[in-house]
N, C-alpha and C positions, 0 to 999 in steps of 0.2 A: 113376466114379473109377478103376476098374480099367482102363478103356480109355485114360484119360489116362496112367496109369502105364506101360502097355504101349507107347504111342506114344513116351513120353519115353525108355524104355529102348532102343527101336528106334533112335531118333535118336542116342542116346548111343553105341550100338554102331557105327553107321555112321561117326560122327565119329572113333571110335577106329581103325576100319579105315583111313579116309583118312589119319589122322595117322601110323599105323604104316607105311602104304605110302609116304607122303612121306618119313618118316625112313629107310626102306629105300633109297629112290632116292638121297637125299643121301649116305647111308653108302656106297652102291655107287660114286657119283661120287668120293667122297673116297678110296676105296681103289683105284680104277682106275689102271693105269699107274704104279704106285708105283716101278717100276724105271727110269722114264724121267724126264729132267729137264724143266723147264718148256718149254724150246725144242724138245725132242724131241717132247713131246706136241703142241705147236702145229704143228710142221713135218709130223708124220705126219698130223695132222688136215687140213692143207691138201692133202697128198698124197691122202688119202681123198676130199676134195672134188673134186680134179682127176680122180680115177678114178670119180667119180659114186657112190661108196659113201657115201651121205648119212647113213645110220644110224650108221656108224662115225665119220664126221666129227662128227656131233652128240654122240655119246658122248664123244669126245675133247675137244671144245671145252667141253662142260659139266663134264667132269672138271677141265680147266684152270681154269675159272671158280671151282670149289669149292676147289681146292687152292692156287690163286694168285690170289685175288680182286683183288689190287692189282698183278698182274704186268704186265710190259711189253707183252705181246701179248693180254691179257685182253679189252680193249675191242674189238679187231679180231675176236677169237674170238666175241664176242657178235653181231657183225654177220654172221659166217659162219653162226652158228646160224640167224639169220633166213633167210638164203639157202638153207641146207640143208633147212629145213622147207618152204620155198616150192617147191624142186625136187622134194621128196617128195610134193608136192600135199597136204600137211597144212596147209592155209591158216589155220585158226583158231590153230594153234600158231605159225605164222609171224607172225600179227597180234599174238598175245600176246608173242612175243619182241621184236617191233618196239616195242610199247607199253612194254615193260620197259626197252628201251634208251633210248627217249625220256625216260622218267622218271628213269633213272639218269644220263644224259649229255645234258642239255638244251642244253648249249653246245658239245658236241663238234663238231669240223669234219666229222664223218661222220654227223651226226644227220639230214641231208637224205636220206641213203640209207635210213634207218629209216622216215622218213615216206613215201618213195616206195614202198618195198617193202610197207608197210602197205596203201597204195592198190592195188598190184598183187595182193596176196593177197585183199583184199576183192573185187576185180574177178573173179578167176578162181574164187573160191569159188562164185559164182552161175552159172558157165558150165560145164556138164557136157560129157561126150563127145559127146552128140547135137548140142548147139548148135555145138560146134567143128567136127564133121565134116559135119553136114548143114545148117548155117546156119539153124537154126530161128529164127523171129522172136522175139527176146527181149522185145519190147514186150508180148507176150501172157503173159509169165511173171511170177513173183513177183520184184519188182525191189528188194527190201529191201537186199541186199548191193551191188547196182549203185548205188543211191542213196548208200550209205555210201562206196563207192569214189569216186563223184563228189565227195562232201564231203571225202574224204581228199586227193584230187588238188587240189581247190580250196584247201584249207588249205596243202598243200605249195607250190603255185605262188605263193601270197601270201607265205609265209615265205621261200621260196628261189627268187626269180625268176631268179637267175643260176646256179642249180645245173646241173650237167652233165646231170641227169635231167629238167630242166624241159621241153625240147622234146618228149620222149616223153610226159610227163605231160599236156601240152597236147593232144596227139593223142588220148590216151585220154579226156580231158575232152570233146572235140568229139564223139567217138563215143558216149560215155555220154549226153551232153546230148541227142543226137538220138534215142537209144533212149527216154530218159525222156520227152522231149517227145512222141514217137510214142505212148507209153503213155497219156499224159494226153489226147491227141487222140482216141485210140480210145474212151476213156471218155466224152469230150464228145460224140462222134458217136453213141454208144449212147444217151446221155440224150436227145439231140436226136431220134433215131429213135423214142424212147418218148414224145415230146412233153413231157419234163421240161425245159422250156426254161430255167428259172432254174439248175438243176443243170448243164445243158449250158454256159450262159454262164459260170458260175463256174469250171468245169473248163477251159474254153477260155482264160479269162483267166489261169489258172495257167501255161499254155504261153507266153503273151505276156509275162508278168511275169518268169518265172524262166528261160526258155530263149531269150534274145535271140540272134538269128542262126540259129536252127534252121530248117530248111526247112518245118517244120510251122506256123510262126507265121502266115503268111497264111491258111492253112486255118482256124486257130483264130479269127482275126479275122472270117472269113466266118461261122463258127458264132455268134460273139458278136453280129454285126449281125442275123442272121436270128432268133436267139433273143429279142433285145430287141424286135424288131419284133412277134413273136408275143405278147410280154408287154405290148405297147403302151407301152414305155418309150422315148420319143422321144429324150431327151437322151443316154442311154447308147448308143443305136443310132447317133446322129449322131457321137458321139465315136469309136466303134469304126470307123465308115465313114471318118471323116477320117484316122485313123491308117492305115487300109488304103490309101486313095487317095494319101496322102503317100509312103508307103514302097513301094508297088507300083503306080505309075501305069500306065495303059494295059495292065494285065494282065487275064487271064481271071477273076481273083479278084473284080474289081469287078462284072462282070456276074453272077457266081455269088452275090455278096452281095445283089444286087438281086432275085434270083429268090426268090419267097416260099415255094417248096415246102418 
């Protein structure tokens, strides 16, 4: 009973600390720049943004949001907050700011930007300095955030096919699709090398079903054909071979699929 009481009081204390911290942050934002008008806070925030002083920009735009929640420039300030967090490489905060904008302004003419920046932030959260500088193969890494970024861009392009950001989103989707497909193919090849043929076939089929157009698709079909042959599953083997021959006729993949090794 004593342990339960101690745990309860500890949780209660933590909650109080979080609440007081939150209240302090809100109070600070409400008291900041009291000597400036709404327009001055906003304009100086944009100047900070142009000067790449992103911390100052965030502070100003958050103060504007607290002091003038229904102000003329408040909606744009919320978009600037997303961008400032993104440029500071504080990607989880950028995602949170984007999600908040989407929730508050679902029909805003600028909501496409929030969706796009959410995808960009999820994309870069999983790419560290080593990957950017030395081009490490991302297919061998944890792809949780890249999958989330792919889903973000997919939702974005479906909702806003005519957005000015759509061409860029499409390019990121192609790049992410190929990385994700390569990851699945690596796993399928590993299972095949371990003679786990059903697992190999299932993982390869994920490439074929979910990453249409990726260069890894014919290799995945080869794994499916050979795995089903090892499993003595004649019909799935023939179906996979038919798809392979139809889409990649006269290619080396046909002979590779016929090789039993």
